[in-house]
C-alpha positions in Angstrom: 120.8 108.8 105.9 121.5 106.9 102.6 118.5 104.7 101.4 119.1 101.5 99.3 116.1 100.0 97.7 114.3 97.0 95.7 111.3 97.9 93.8 108.7 95.5 92.8 110.5 92.4 94.0 108.1 89.5 93.3 107.6 86.2 95.3 104.9 83.7 95.2 103.7 82.5 98.6 100.9 80.5 100.8 99.3 83.8 102.4 95.8 84.5 103.9 92.9 83.2 105.9 90.9 81.3 103.4 90.6 78.2 102.5 91.5 78.5 98.9 94.4 80.6 100.2 95.6 78.3 102.0 96.2 75.8 98.7 97.1 78.2 96.2 100.3 80.2 96.1 99.7 83.8 95.4 102.4 86.4 93.7 103.3 89.6 96.5 105.0 92.3 95.4 107.6 94.0 97.9 109.2 97.3 97.8 112.0 97.7 100.2 114.0 100.2 101.8 117.2 100.1 103.5 119.2 102.5 105.7 122.7 102.2 104.9 126.0 104.3 105.1 127.3 104.2 101.4 130.3 106.6 102.1 132.9 103.9 102.3 131.6 101.9 99.4 131.6 104.9 97.3 135.0 106.1 98.1 136.7 102.4 97.7 134.0 101.1 95.4 134.4 97.9 97.5 131.2 95.7 97.6 132.1 94.6 101.1 131.1 98.2 102.3 127.7 98.4 101.4 124.6 96.4 101.4 124.9 93.6 98.9 121.3 93.9 97.4 121.5 90.9 95.6 122.2 88.8 98.5 119.2 90.8 100.2 116.7 89.6 97.3 117.7 86.4 97.5 117.5 85.9 100.9 114.1 87.8 101.3 112.5 85.8 98.0 113.6 82.6 99.4 112.1 83.6 103.1 109.2 84.3 101.2 108.5 81.6 99.1 109.0 79.3 102.0 106.5 81.0 104.3 102.7 80.0 104.8 101.4 83.0 107.1 97.8 83.6 107.6 98.5 87.7 107.7 100.4 90.0 105.7 101.3 92.3 108.6 103.1 88.7 110.1 104.8 88.6 106.7 105.9 92.2 106.6 107.4 92.4 110.3 109.3 88.8 109.8 110.7 90.6 106.6 111.9 93.6 108.1 113.4 91.2 111.4 115.7 89.7 108.9 116.9 93.0 107.0 117.6 94.5 110.7 119.2 91.9 112.2 120.8 89.7 108.9 121.8 92.7 107.2 122.7 94.9 110.0 120.3 97.9 108.5 119.6 100.3 111.3 116.0 101.3 109.5 113.6 99.8 107.1 110.5 100.5 105.2 108.7 97.4 103.8 105.8 97.7 101.3 103.8 94.5 101.0 101.6 94.4 98.3 99.1 91.8 98.0 97.7 92.1 94.2 94.2 91.0 93.4 93.0 90.5 96.9 90.4 92.8 96.7 88.3 92.8 93.6 87.8 96.3 93.1 91.2 97.6 94.2 94.6 96.9 91.9 96.5 97.0 94.7 96.1 96.4 98.4 98.6 95.7 101.2 100.6 97.5 104.4 103.7 99.8 104.7 105.7 99.3 107.8 108.7 101.3 108.9 111.1 99.3 111.4 114.6 100.7 113.2 116.8 98.8 115.5 116.0 99.8 119.0 
């Protein structure tokens, strides 16, 4: 399986359950891995045969910045759904880091893996 990835993709959004979180945008950091067969792209050097990671990053950042979810779990699920359905990836791994959510930890978040059923 070939993997195309985006590392440390940042976006500011309303996320959280506390009153102050509903008023102040927070930066989340995403690491995204996407399965995609890149053999034809490698053979032809034609972007039409691969996953356009610029388009993926623009779509995900736009979505995240417009969202207002309470839980990071919901946001991660929605990101995975976009990748699976809009970009035809058969498998994704989304790591969502909500830095600073816990005062004694630098990083906190979730990791999900999803595939086409």
